[in-house]
N, CA, C and O atoms as a GROMACS GRO file, in nm:
protein
  344
    1UNK      N    1   7.826   9.315   8.392
    1UNK     CA    2   7.716   9.385   8.467
    1UNK      C    3   7.758   9.546   8.538
    1UNK      O    4   7.669   9.629   8.559
    2UNK      N    5   7.850   9.564   8.559
    2UNK     CA    6   7.887   9.670   8.555
    2UNK      C    7   8.025   9.726   8.496
    2UNK      O    8   8.114   9.794   8.546
    3UNK      N    9   8.005   9.667   8.365
    3UNK     CA   10   8.108   9.759   8.277
    3UNK      C   11   8.052   9.830   8.183
    3UNK      O   12   8.123   9.869   8.090
    4UNK      N   13   7.958   9.852   8.187
    4UNK     CA   14   7.857   9.974   8.146
    4UNK      C   15   7.856  10.117   8.126
    4UNK      O   16   7.882  10.166   8.236
    5UNK      N   17   7.839  10.205   8.044
    5UNK     CA   18   7.875  10.384   8.066
    5UNK      C   19   7.818  10.448   8.183
    5UNK      O   20   7.862  10.536   8.257
    6UNK      N   21   7.681  10.365   8.182
    6UNK     CA   22   7.551  10.461   8.245
    6UNK      C   23   7.514  10.299   8.381
    6UNK      O   24   7.504  10.183   8.341
    7UNK      N   25   7.505  10.331   8.497
    7UNK     CA   26   7.442  10.232   8.554
    7UNK      C   27   7.306  10.260   8.588
    7UNK      O   28   7.266  10.375   8.613
    8UNK      N   29   7.207  10.121   8.591
    8UNK     CA   30   7.056  10.213   8.555
    8UNK      C   31   7.003  10.134   8.720
    8UNK      O   32   7.051  10.031   8.767
    9UNK      N   33   6.907  10.208   8.774
    9UNK     CA   34   6.887  10.166   8.923
    9UNK      C   35   6.865  10.012   8.962
    9UNK      O   36   6.893   9.978   9.077
   10UNK      N   37   6.810   9.905   8.858
   10UNK     CA   38   6.874   9.751   8.879
   10UNK      C   39   6.986   9.762   8.872
   10UNK      O   40   7.039   9.655   8.902
   11UNK      N   41   7.069   9.849   8.845
   11UNK     CA   42   7.250   9.780   8.861
   11UNK      C   43   7.271   9.790   8.960
   11UNK      O   44   7.321   9.695   9.019
   12UNK      N   45   7.241   9.919   9.032
   12UNK     CA   46   7.306   9.954   9.173
   12UNK      C   47   7.219   9.844   9.257
   12UNK      O   48   7.279   9.772   9.337
   13UNK      N   49   7.101   9.833   9.242
   13UNK     CA   50   7.007   9.738   9.345
   13UNK      C   51   7.136   9.644   9.384
   13UNK      O   52   7.193   9.637   9.493
   14UNK      N   53   7.172   9.556   9.229
   14UNK     CA   54   7.215   9.462   9.228
   14UNK      C   55   7.356   9.459   9.272
   14UNK      O   56   7.400   9.356   9.323
   15UNK      N   57   7.441   9.578   9.255
   15UNK     CA   58   7.520   9.557   9.341
   15UNK      C   59   7.520   9.559   9.503
   15UNK      O   60   7.583   9.475   9.567
   16UNK      N   61   7.467   9.630   9.545
   16UNK     CA   62   7.463   9.679   9.723
   16UNK      C   63   7.393   9.504   9.730
   16UNK      O   64   7.433   9.457   9.836
   17UNK      N   65   7.324   9.422   9.671
   17UNK     CA   66   7.266   9.296   9.713
   17UNK      C   67   7.393   9.208   9.674
   17UNK      O   68   7.404   9.105   9.741
   18UNK      N   69   7.476   9.227   9.590
   18UNK     CA   70   7.645   9.169   9.632
   18UNK      C   71   7.741   9.183   9.686
   18UNK      O   72   7.847   9.121   9.683
   19UNK      N   73   7.673   9.351   9.792
   19UNK     CA   74   7.766   9.329   9.874
   19UNK      C   75   7.741   9.344   9.988
   19UNK      O   76   7.796   9.408  10.077
   20UNK      N   77   7.619   9.259   9.981
   20UNK     CA   78   7.512   9.257  10.139
   20UNK      C   79   7.596   9.096  10.160
   20UNK      O   80   7.597   9.050  10.274
   21UNK      N   81   7.652   9.032  10.068
   21UNK     CA   82   7.695   8.901  10.115
   21UNK      C   83   7.816   8.879  10.169
   21UNK      O   84   7.912   8.893  10.094
   22UNK      N   85   7.833   8.852  10.270
   22UNK     CA   86   7.986   8.774  10.314
   22UNK      C   87   8.062   8.701  10.221
   22UNK      O   88   8.023   8.612  10.146
   23UNK      N   89   8.206   8.761  10.239
   23UNK     CA   90   8.292   8.716  10.100
   23UNK      C   91   8.242   8.762   9.986
   23UNK      O   92   8.289   8.867   9.943
   24UNK      N   93   8.158   8.708   9.927
   24UNK     CA   94   8.116   8.790   9.795
   24UNK      C   95   8.165   8.886   9.807
   24UNK      O   96   8.283   8.890   9.770
   25UNK      N   97   8.115   8.989   9.852
   25UNK     CA   98   8.139   9.123   9.888
   25UNK      C   99   8.265   9.149   9.864
   25UNK      O  100   8.278   9.219   9.763
   26UNK      N  101   8.398   9.110   9.932
   26UNK     CA  102   8.505   9.111   9.884
   26UNK      C  103   8.586   9.083   9.752
   26UNK      O  104   8.679   9.157   9.722
   27UNK      N  105   8.547   8.969   9.668
   27UNK     CA  106   8.546   8.928   9.594
   27UNK      C  107   8.508   9.030   9.454
   27UNK      O  108   8.584   9.068   9.365
   28UNK      N  109   8.364   9.057   9.474
   28UNK     CA  110   8.342   9.191   9.392
   28UNK      C  111   8.383   9.317   9.426
   28UNK      O  112   8.357   9.414   9.354
   29UNK      N  113   8.430   9.325   9.506
   29UNK     CA  114   8.508   9.469   9.512
   29UNK      C  115   8.638   9.452   9.433
   29UNK      O  116   8.664   9.516   9.331
   30UNK      N  117   8.716   9.360   9.487
   30UNK     CA  118   8.859   9.380   9.400
   30UNK      C  119   8.799   9.343   9.270
   30UNK      O  120   8.854   9.409   9.182
   31UNK      N  121   8.722   9.277   9.231
   31UNK     CA  122   8.725   9.266   9.064
   31UNK      C  123   8.670   9.398   9.036
   31UNK      O  124   8.706   9.460   8.936
   32UNK      N  125   8.591   9.440   9.112
   32UNK     CA  126   8.526   9.586   9.029
   32UNK      C  127   8.659   9.702   9.070
   32UNK      O  128   8.693   9.755   8.964
   33UNK      N  129   8.705   9.733   9.137
   33UNK     CA  130   8.825   9.836   9.152
   33UNK      C  131   8.954   9.715   9.097
   33UNK      O  132   9.048   9.738   9.173
   34UNK      N  133   8.978   9.651   9.044
   34UNK     CA  134   9.144   9.657   8.961
   34UNK      C  135   9.073   9.601   8.833
   34UNK      O  136   9.157   9.573   8.747
   35UNK      N  137   8.925   9.572   8.790
   35UNK     CA  138   8.880   9.557   8.692
   35UNK      C  139   8.932   9.671   8.570
   35UNK      O  140   8.924   9.793   8.584
   36UNK      N  141   8.982   9.605   8.456
   36UNK     CA  142   9.010   9.778   8.346
   36UNK      C  143   8.898   9.772   8.293
   36UNK      O  144   8.877   9.893   8.287
   37UNK      N  145   8.805   9.723   8.248
   37UNK     CA  146   8.663   9.741   8.209
   37UNK      C  147   8.553   9.804   8.280
   37UNK      O  148   8.445   9.832   8.230
   38UNK      N  149   8.600   9.833   8.444
   38UNK     CA  150   8.459   9.882   8.517
   38UNK      C  151   8.403  10.038   8.465
   38UNK      O  152   8.452  10.128   8.397
   39UNK      N  153   8.293  10.020   8.524
   39UNK     CA  154   8.231  10.166   8.522
   39UNK      C  155   8.326  10.262   8.625
   39UNK      O  156   8.363  10.214   8.732
   40UNK      N  157   8.360  10.386   8.591
   40UNK     CA  158   8.476  10.464   8.649
   40UNK      C  159   8.374  10.510   8.774
   40UNK      O  160   8.428  10.515   8.884
   41UNK      N  161   8.267  10.534   8.769
   41UNK     CA  162   8.212  10.596   8.885
   41UNK      C  163   8.185  10.520   8.969
   41UNK      O  164   8.182  10.569   9.082
   42UNK      N  165   8.156  10.380   8.956
   42UNK     CA  166   8.142  10.251   9.032
   42UNK      C  167   8.281  10.248   9.088
   42UNK      O  168   8.269  10.251   9.210
   43UNK      N  169   8.338  10.246   9.073
   43UNK     CA  170   8.526  10.226   9.090
   43UNK      C  171   8.575  10.392   9.181
   43UNK      O  172   8.686  10.417   9.228
   44UNK      N  173   8.511  10.438   9.181
   44UNK     CA  174   8.549  10.602   9.232
   44UNK      C  175   8.443  10.591   9.358
   44UNK      O  176   8.504  10.637   9.455
   45UNK      N  177   8.362  10.566   9.383
   45UNK     CA  178   8.277  10.484   9.504
   45UNK      C  179   8.301  10.382   9.569
   45UNK      O  180   8.265  10.386   9.687
   46UNK      N  181   8.386  10.227   9.506
   46UNK     CA  182   8.444  10.157   9.567
   46UNK      C  183   8.531  10.229   9.679
   46UNK      O  184   8.535  10.210   9.801
   47UNK      N  185   8.606  10.325   9.589
   47UNK     CA  186   8.771  10.383   9.658
   47UNK      C  187   8.701  10.451   9.787
   47UNK      O  188   8.763  10.456   9.893
   48UNK      N  189   8.579  10.498   9.775
   48UNK     CA  190   8.543  10.593   9.875
   48UNK      C  191   8.525  10.510  10.011
   48UNK      O  192   8.576  10.529  10.121
   49UNK      N  193   8.432  10.411   9.966
   49UNK     CA  194   8.416  10.315  10.055
   49UNK      C  195   8.513  10.289  10.133
   49UNK      O  196   8.488  10.328  10.247
   50UNK      N  197   8.688  10.204  10.116
   50UNK     CA  198   8.738  10.156  10.138
   50UNK      C  199   8.820  10.221  10.207
   50UNK      O  200   8.883  10.159  10.292
   51UNK      N  201   8.845  10.374  10.187
   51UNK     CA  202   8.911  10.507  10.223
   51UNK      C  203   8.866  10.500  10.369
   51UNK      O  204   8.951  10.473  10.453
   52UNK      N  205   8.718  10.525  10.412
   52UNK     CA  206   8.592  10.551  10.453
   52UNK      C  207   8.609  10.435  10.589
   52UNK      O  208   8.605  10.468  10.708
   53UNK      N  209   8.627  10.292  10.534
   53UNK     CA  210   8.607  10.206  10.644
   53UNK      C  211   8.774  10.232  10.698
   53UNK      O  212   8.791  10.243  10.820
   54UNK      N  213   8.853  10.239  10.639
   54UNK     CA  214   9.027  10.236  10.711
   54UNK      C  215   8.986  10.331  10.791
   54UNK      O  216   8.972  10.307  10.911
   55UNK      N  217   8.956  10.476  10.729
   55UNK     CA  218   8.947  10.587  10.834
   55UNK      C  219   8.827  10.542  10.987
   55UNK      O  220   8.864  10.588  11.095
   56UNK      N  221   8.743  10.489  10.987
   56UNK     CA  222   8.673  10.421  11.059
   56UNK      C  223   8.742  10.303  11.173
   56UNK      O  224   8.718  10.290  11.293
   57UNK      N  225   8.809  10.248  11.108
   57UNK     CA  226   8.869  10.118  11.204
   57UNK      C  227   8.958  10.180  11.281
   57UNK      O  228   8.975  10.162  11.401
   58UNK      N  229   9.044  10.290  11.174
   58UNK     CA  230   9.170  10.388  11.267
   58UNK      C  231   9.112  10.455  11.348
   58UNK      O  232   9.184  10.469  11.448
   59UNK      N  233   8.979  10.526  11.361
   59UNK     CA  234   8.928  10.575  11.499
   59UNK      C  235   8.861  10.513  11.606
   59UNK      O  236   8.835  10.549  11.721
   60UNK      N  237   8.836  10.394  11.530
   60UNK     CA  238   8.767  10.303  11.683
   60UNK      C  239   8.869  10.228  11.742
   60UNK      O  240   8.864  10.172  11.852
   61UNK      N  241   8.990  10.231  11.635
   61UNK     CA  242   9.099  10.113  11.754
   61UNK      C  243   9.154  10.285  11.789
   61UNK      O  244   9.041  10.333  11.786
   62UNK      N  245   9.226  10.380  11.813
   62UNK     CA  246   9.227  10.493  11.858
   62UNK      C  247   9.137  10.470  11.986
   62UNK      O  248   9.189  10.413  12.082
   63UNK      N  249   9.000  10.512  11.993
   63UNK     CA  250   8.931  10.525  12.081
   63UNK      C  251   8.924  10.400  12.180
   63UNK      O  252   8.917  10.406  12.303
   64UNK      N  253   8.929  10.274  12.092
   64UNK     CA  254   8.977  10.162  12.191
   64UNK      C  255   9.086  10.153  12.262
   64UNK      O  256   9.114  10.087  12.361
   65UNK      N  257   9.168  10.260  12.171
   65UNK     CA  258   9.327  10.197  12.296
   65UNK      C  259   9.310  10.293  12.416
   65UNK      O  260   9.353  10.257  12.526
   66UNK      N  261   9.238  10.434  12.398
   66UNK     CA  262   9.235  10.525  12.474
   66UNK      C  263   9.195  10.452  12.634
   66UNK      O  264   9.252  10.438  12.742
   67UNK      N  265   9.005  10.403  12.549
   67UNK     CA  266   8.962  10.363  12.665
   67UNK      C  267   8.988  10.231  12.723
   67UNK      O  268   8.910  10.192  12.809
   68UNK      N  269   9.084  10.158  12.691
   68UNK     CA  270   9.075  10.011  12.740
   68UNK      C  271   9.238  10.101  12.836
   68UNK      O  272   9.234  10.043  12.944
   69UNK      N  273   9.310  10.159  12.841
   69UNK     CA  274   9.407  10.204  12.924
   69UNK      C  275   9.341  10.242  13.050
   69UNK      O  276   9.377  10.181  13.151
   70UNK      N  277   9.248  10.337  13.061
   70UNK     CA  278   9.135  10.362  13.164
   70UNK      C  279   9.100  10.252  13.237
   70UNK      O  280   9.105  10.229  13.358
   71UNK      N  281   9.064  10.187  13.143
   71UNK     CA  282   8.975  10.036  13.175
   71UNK      C  283   9.051   9.945  13.275
   71UNK      O  284   9.011   9.890  13.378
   72UNK      N  285   9.150   9.945  13.225
   72UNK     CA  286   9.247   9.807  13.351
   72UNK      C  287   9.280   9.923  13.380
   72UNK      O  288   9.161   9.944  13.406
   73UNK      N  289   9.336  10.038  13.405
   73UNK     CA  290   9.325  10.087  13.526
   73UNK      C  291   9.239  10.086  13.660
   73UNK      O  292   9.291  10.084  13.772
   74UNK      N  293   9.102  10.088  13.637
   74UNK     CA  294   8.990  10.083  13.730
   74UNK      C  295   9.020   9.932  13.742
   74UNK      O  296   9.038   9.886  13.854
   75UNK      N  297   9.026   9.866  13.655
   75UNK     CA  298   9.006   9.706  13.690
   75UNK      C  299   9.087   9.665  13.814
   75UNK      O  300   9.051   9.601  13.913
   76UNK      N  301   9.230   9.731  13.778
   76UNK     CA  302   9.304   9.715  13.828
   76UNK      C  303   9.324   9.737  13.976
   76UNK      O  304   9.380   9.660  14.054
   77UNK      N  305   9.257   9.885  14.008
   77UNK     CA  306   9.242   9.929  14.144
   77UNK      C  307   9.125   9.852  14.224
   77UNK      O  308   9.126   9.846  14.347
   78UNK      N  309   9.027   9.793  14.146
   78UNK     CA  310   8.937   9.712  14.203
   78UNK      C  311   9.026   9.583  14.278
   78UNK      O  312   9.019   9.556  14.397
   79UNK      N  313   9.091   9.528  14.199
   79UNK     CA  314   9.176   9.394  14.206
   79UNK      C  315   9.252   9.425  14.362
   79UNK      O  316   9.243   9.353  14.462
   80UNK      N  317   9.321   9.540  14.349
   80UNK     CA  318   9.344   9.600  14.466
   80UNK      C  319   9.273   9.620  14.582
   80UNK      O  320   9.321   9.625  14.695
   81UNK      N  321   9.184   9.628  14.558
   81UNK     CA  322   9.086   9.684  14.695
   81UNK      C  323   9.110   9.523  14.746
   81UNK      O  324   9.162   9.461  14.838
   82UNK      N  325   9.033   9.499  14.616
   82UNK     CA  326   8.962   9.346  14.704
   82UNK      C  327   9.101   9.235  14.726
   82UNK      O  328   9.059   9.144  14.797
   83UNK      N  329   9.198   9.218  14.704
   83UNK     CA  330   9.304   9.145  14.780
   83UNK      C  331   9.353   9.172  14.895
   83UNK      O  332   9.384   9.093  14.984
   84UNK      N  333   9.362   9.337  14.893
   84UNK     CA  334   9.376   9.437  15.048
   84UNK      C  335   9.316   9.410  15.124
   84UNK      O  336   9.365   9.414  15.236
   85UNK      N  337   9.195   9.371  15.110
   85UNK     CA  338   9.045   9.371  15.291
   85UNK      C  339   9.093   9.226  15.261
   85UNK      O  340   9.056   9.170  15.364
   86UNK      N  341   9.159   9.120  15.178
   86UNK     CA  342   9.141   8.996  15.214
   86UNK      C  343   9.261   8.938  15.265
   86UNK      O  344   9.262   8.821  15.304
   0.00000   0.00000   0.00000
């Protein structure tokens, strides 16, 4: 399906439908990315999606790590206020 030189609109729709199915999307991603006969445009798009996913995950982990330390200090302060009052 994705071995053609030129992908049609229905090929792209099929690709997006396959990528919407959990676990199937990972298998399709690996097959297309590492297949020797896959469409080069589709391969490039998949590599960009993987790169963007990694960057977003790293950004979320970074932001959560910053907010979690503040959250833990606020929870600790509340806990200390509660235990000191009893």
